[in-house]
C-alpha positions as CSV (number, residue, x, y, z in Angstrom):
1,M,157.9,125.6,120.0
2,T,155.1,123.4,118.7
3,E,154.8,123.1,115.0
4,R,151.5,123.3,113.3
5,V,152.3,120.6,110.7
6,V,155.2,118.3,110.2
7,I,155.6,116.2,107.1
8,I,157.7,113.1,107.3
9,G,159.0,112.0,103.9
10,S,160.5,113.6,100.8
11,G,159.0,111.9,97.8
12,P,156.3,113.4,95.5
13,A,153.7,113.1,98.3
14,G,155.9,114.9,100.9
15,W,156.9,117.8,98.6
16,S,153.4,118.2,97.3
17,A,152.0,118.4,100.8
18,A,154.7,120.9,101.7
19,I,153.9,123.1,98.7
20,Y,150.2,123.3,99.6
21,A,150.8,123.6,103.3
22,A,153.3,126.4,102.8
23,R,151.0,128.3,100.5
24,A,148.4,128.0,103.2
25,N,150.8,129.8,105.6
26,L,151.2,126.8,107.8
27,N,155.0,127.1,107.9
28,P,155.5,123.4,107.4
29,L,158.5,121.5,108.5
30,V,159.7,118.5,106.3
31,I,161.8,115.8,107.8
32,E,163.3,114.4,104.6
33,G,165.3,111.5,105.9
34,A,169.0,111.0,106.8
35,I,171.8,110.4,104.3
36,T,173.2,107.2,105.8
37,E,174.5,103.9,104.4
38,D,171.6,102.0,105.9
39,N,169.2,104.2,104.0
40,R,171.1,103.8,100.8
41,I,171.0,100.0,101.1
42,R,167.3,100.0,102.0
43,G,166.4,102.5,99.3
44,T,165.1,105.1,101.7
45,L,167.4,108.1,101.1
46,P,166.0,111.6,100.9
47,L,163.9,112.4,97.7
48,G,162.3,109.0,97.6
49,Q,162.2,106.1,95.1
50,L,161.9,108.5,92.2
51,S,165.4,109.8,92.9
52,M,166.7,106.4,92.0
53,T,165.2,106.2,88.5
54,T,166.4,107.7,85.3
55,E,163.9,109.0,82.6
56,V,160.4,109.9,83.8
57,E,158.1,109.9,80.8
58,N,154.7,109.8,82.4
59,Y,154.7,112.8,84.8
60,P,152.5,115.5,83.2
61,G,154.2,118.7,82.1
62,F,157.6,117.3,81.2
63,P,157.5,116.3,77.5
64,A,160.7,115.4,75.7
65,G,163.1,118.4,75.4
66,D,166.3,119.8,76.7
67,L,165.7,120.9,80.3
68,S,169.3,122.0,81.0
69,P,168.7,125.8,80.8
70,Y,165.5,125.5,82.9
71,L,167.3,123.4,85.5
72,K,170.1,125.9,85.8
73,S,167.7,128.7,86.2
74,S,165.5,126.9,88.7
75,L,167.9,125.1,91.0
76,P,171.0,126.1,93.0
77,E,174.1,125.0,91.1
78,Q,175.0,122.4,93.7
79,N,171.5,120.8,93.4
80,V,171.4,120.3,89.6
81,P,171.7,116.5,89.1
82,Y,174.1,115.1,86.6
83,R,172.5,115.0,83.2
84,D,173.4,112.9,80.2
85,P,173.8,115.4,77.3
86,H,171.8,113.0,75.0
87,M,168.9,112.7,77.4
88,T,165.6,114.5,76.8
89,G,162.7,115.1,79.2
90,V,163.0,115.0,82.9
91,T,164.8,112.4,85.1
92,G,163.7,111.2,88.5
93,P,166.4,113.1,90.5
94,E,165.7,116.3,88.5
95,L,162.0,116.1,89.2
96,M,162.5,115.5,92.9
97,E,165.0,118.4,93.2
98,L,162.5,120.7,91.4
99,M,159.7,119.7,93.8
100,R,162.0,120.2,96.8
101,Q,163.1,123.7,95.5
102,Q,159.4,124.6,94.9
103,A,158.6,123.8,98.5
104,R,161.5,125.8,99.7
105,N,160.5,128.7,97.6
106,F,157.3,129.0,99.6
107,G,159.1,128.9,102.9
108,T,159.2,125.2,103.8
109,R,161.8,124.3,106.4
110,I,163.7,121.1,106.0
111,I,165.6,118.8,108.4
112,T,167.8,116.1,106.9
113,D,167.3,113.4,109.5
114,D,165.2,110.3,110.2
115,V,162.3,110.0,112.5
116,V,163.0,107.0,114.7
117,S,159.9,107.0,116.9
118,V,156.7,108.9,117.5
119,D,154.3,109.3,120.4
120,L,150.8,109.7,119.1
121,S,149.1,108.9,122.3
122,K,148.8,112.6,123.3
123,K,148.5,116.0,121.8
124,P,150.6,117.6,120.6
125,F,152.4,114.7,119.1
126,D,156.1,114.1,119.9
127,L,158.7,113.0,117.3
128,S,162.2,111.7,118.1
129,L,164.9,112.1,115.5
130,L,168.0,109.9,114.8
131,Q,170.4,112.7,115.9
132,G,168.5,113.2,119.2
133,E,166.3,116.2,118.4
134,K,162.8,116.2,119.7
135,I,159.9,117.9,117.8
136,S,156.4,118.6,118.9
137,T,153.6,119.1,116.4
138,H,149.8,119.7,116.4
139,S,149.3,117.7,113.1
140,L,151.3,115.2,111.2
141,I,151.5,114.1,107.6
142,I,153.1,110.7,107.0
143,A,154.6,110.4,103.5
144,T,157.4,107.9,104.0
145,G,156.6,105.8,101.0
146,A,157.2,102.1,100.4
147,R,160.4,100.5,99.3
148,A,160.5,97.8,96.7
149,N,161.6,94.3,97.7
150,Y,164.6,93.0,95.8
151,L,166.4,89.7,95.8
152,G,169.4,91.0,97.6
153,L,172.0,90.0,95.1
154,P,175.1,92.2,94.8
155,S,174.8,92.0,91.0
156,E,171.2,93.2,91.2
157,D,172.2,96.2,93.2
158,R,175.0,97.0,90.7
159,Y,172.5,97.3,87.8
160,K,169.6,99.0,89.5
161,N,168.2,101.7,87.1
162,R,170.5,100.2,84.4
163,G,168.1,97.4,83.6
164,V,167.0,96.3,87.0
165,S,163.7,97.8,88.0
166,A,160.7,97.2,90.3
167,C,158.1,99.1,88.3
168,A,157.0,98.0,84.9
169,V,154.6,100.9,84.5
170,C,157.4,103.4,85.3
171,D,160.1,101.9,83.1
172,G,158.6,99.3,80.7
173,A,158.2,101.7,77.7
174,L,161.8,102.9,77.9
175,P,163.8,102.3,74.7
176,R,166.2,99.9,76.3
177,F,163.3,97.5,77.0
178,R,161.4,97.8,73.7
179,N,161.4,94.7,71.4
180,K,163.9,93.1,73.7
181,P,163.7,90.0,76.0
182,L,162.9,90.8,79.6
183,V,162.7,88.9,82.9
184,V,160.1,89.2,85.6
185,I,160.6,87.7,89.1
186,G,157.6,86.6,91.1
187,G,154.4,84.5,91.3
188,G,151.7,86.7,92.8
189,D,149.2,89.1,91.2
190,S,151.8,91.9,91.0
191,A,154.1,89.6,88.9
192,M,151.2,88.7,86.6
193,E,150.4,92.3,86.1
194,E,154.0,93.3,85.5
195,A,154.6,90.4,83.0
196,S,151.3,91.2,81.1
197,Y,152.1,94.9,80.9
198,L,155.7,94.3,79.7
199,S,154.5,91.9,77.0
200,K,153.2,95.0,75.2
201,F,156.8,96.2,74.7
202,A,159.1,93.2,75.0
203,S,159.9,90.6,72.4
204,T,159.6,87.9,75.1
205,V,158.9,88.0,78.8
206,Y,160.5,85.3,80.9
207,L,158.5,84.9,84.2
208,V,160.7,83.3,86.8
209,H,159.0,81.6,89.8
210,R,160.4,79.4,92.5
211,R,157.5,77.1,92.7
212,G,155.5,74.9,90.3
213,E,152.3,77.0,90.5
214,F,151.5,80.7,90.9
215,R,150.2,82.3,94.1
216,A,148.3,84.7,91.9
217,S,144.5,84.6,91.5
218,K,143.4,82.1,88.9
219,I,142.2,84.6,86.4
220,M,145.5,86.6,86.5
221,A,147.6,83.4,86.3
222,Q,145.5,82.1,83.3
223,R,146.0,85.5,81.5
224,V,149.7,85.0,81.8
225,L,149.7,81.4,80.7
226,D,147.6,82.2,77.7
227,N,149.9,85.0,76.5
228,P,152.2,83.7,73.8
229,K,154.9,86.3,74.6
230,I,155.3,85.1,78.2
231,K,157.4,82.1,78.9
232,V,157.3,80.7,82.5
233,K,160.5,79.4,84.2
234,W,159.1,77.1,86.9
235,F,161.1,76.0,90.0
236,S,163.8,78.6,89.2
237,G,165.7,81.4,91.0
238,V,168.1,84.0,89.9
239,D,171.7,83.4,90.9
240,E,173.2,86.4,89.2
241,V,172.3,89.5,87.1
242,L,174.7,89.7,84.1
243,G,175.8,92.9,82.4
244,D,178.6,95.3,81.8
245,E,179.4,99.0,82.4
246,N,178.4,100.1,78.9
247,R,175.2,98.2,78.3
248,G,173.9,97.6,81.8
249,V,171.9,94.4,82.1
250,T,172.5,91.8,79.4
251,G,171.0,88.7,81.0
252,V,170.4,86.6,84.1
253,R,171.8,83.3,85.3
254,L,169.0,81.1,86.6
255,R,169.3,78.0,88.8
256,N,166.8,75.2,88.7
257,L,165.8,74.6,92.3
258,Q,165.0,70.9,91.6
259,D,168.1,69.7,89.9
260,S,170.5,72.7,90.5
261,T,171.2,73.1,86.7
262,S,172.1,76.6,85.5
263,E,170.7,78.5,82.5
264,V,171.6,81.9,81.1
265,I,168.8,84.0,79.6
266,E,169.7,87.0,77.5
267,A,167.7,90.0,78.5
268,T,168.0,93.8,78.7
269,G,166.0,94.1,81.9
270,M,165.0,92.3,85.1
271,F,161.8,93.4,86.9
272,C,161.3,92.4,90.5
273,A,157.7,91.9,91.4
274,I,158.0,90.4,94.8
275,G,156.2,93.1,96.7
276,H,156.9,96.4,98.5
277,T,157.4,97.2,102.2
278,P,155.8,100.4,103.5
279,N,158.1,102.5,105.6
280,T,156.0,102.4,108.8
281,D,158.2,100.7,111.3
282,F,158.8,104.0,113.2
283,L,155.1,104.2,114.0
284,A,155.3,101.1,116.2
285,G,151.7,100.2,115.5
286,Q,150.2,103.5,116.7
287,V,148.4,104.0,113.4
288,Q,146.1,101.4,111.9
289,T,147.6,99.5,109.0
290,D,146.5,96.6,106.9
291,D,148.1,93.1,107.0
292,K,150.9,94.3,104.7
293,G,151.7,97.3,106.8
294,Y,150.1,100.0,104.6
295,I,148.4,102.8,106.5
296,V,144.6,102.5,106.3
297,Y,142.5,105.6,105.6
298,S,139.7,106.1,108.1
299,L,137.4,108.2,105.9
300,P,136.5,107.6,102.2
301,F,138.2,110.1,99.8
302,R,140.1,111.7,102.7
303,T,143.7,111.2,104.0
304,N,142.7,110.9,107.6
305,T,144.2,108.0,109.6
306,S,143.0,106.2,112.7
307,V,144.7,108.9,114.8
308,D,142.9,112.3,114.9
309,G,145.3,114.9,113.4
310,V,147.5,112.4,111.6
311,F,147.2,112.1,107.8
312,A,148.9,109.9,105.3
313,A,149.9,110.5,101.6
314,G,151.6,108.5,98.9
315,D,152.8,105.0,98.7
316,V,152.8,104.5,102.5
317,A,149.0,104.2,102.1
318,D,148.8,103.0,98.5
319,S,149.6,99.4,97.6
320,Y,147.7,99.6,94.3
321,Y,148.7,102.6,92.1
322,R,152.2,103.4,93.4
323,Q,152.8,106.2,90.8
324,A,154.5,109.6,91.3
325,I,151.4,111.5,90.0
326,T,149.0,109.7,92.4
327,S,151.4,110.3,95.3
328,A,151.6,114.0,94.5
329,G,147.8,114.1,94.4
330,T,147.4,112.6,97.8
331,G,150.1,114.9,99.1
332,C,148.0,117.8,98.1
333,M,144.9,116.2,99.7
334,A,146.8,115.6,103.0
335,A,147.9,119.2,103.2
336,L,144.3,120.5,102.6
337,D,142.9,117.9,105.1
338,A,145.5,119.0,107.7
339,E,144.8,122.7,107.1
340,R,141.1,122.2,107.7
341,W,141.7,120.0,110.7
342,L,144.0,122.7,112.2
343,G,141.4,125.4,111.6
344,S,138.6,123.4,113.2
345,H,140.8,123.0,116.3
346,G,141.7,126.6,116.5
347,F,145.3,126.4,115.2
348,H,145.4,129.2,112.6
């Protein structure tokens, strides 16, 4: 059987695409990713980056409140994530489980596996999965997201979502970071933006950079240097993230790369701003991407890619906003674009 539409990915973009495609009677198939140790290490497990966060305060429709009764009535018991009894509002894992369930409610079918390769040179398209299954589809929505780049320290991995983050806009306003010292790693425009944003909430932002000058644009760099709440640690790298089980991150140990001296900075959070890597390896260059690997849209205000019948949604095509709400929006757009494309080619 040839599918009408297959959606690869299971973050906000993937589930939003599935909801709209299912409501359009396209009987979508979502390949949500495999549950493997490799995916855990890379941060590409099913349900996307949002499933690895805690509180989500900026997704519309989920103000502070006790969601426990709603979760129990909306999700199968085995899919209700653990919830701290003192927590209000929605968490990342809860939001993703709710999106997944909403897609299932409209008839979306789900395969828990990875797509390892695709053949987009002919129609219908062919997909090969990790477990050996082959799938044929008339249209394809790529919503595989982008994974944040981290330093690769064991201590960093230990405190992810307990003070270690890669998104200031997502997490910067959380209580654990307010009026506390924070650390930002990086020297590009992203690091300048993260440090400037966090300075609204932190008591002090320590910007750690391995070199003696920033790679960022001059105007962005000057904005950071002129900010009295931002202190730059030049020629420095992080040796270890410090913390404990109760408090999470309590500081970082820096090493001066010129004289090898060490310094401990007290901080309740460390934000990595050293870029993201879009999850496009499996495409093997068959879809046009930019120099960083992000999929390029071929039409303004549309989700079409360079391959007719292939659409992209979410962070896999967005190196700028990278928010759950923008990903969900492009997921909706991709489903509508795919529906109209299928109709125009006689696949009803």
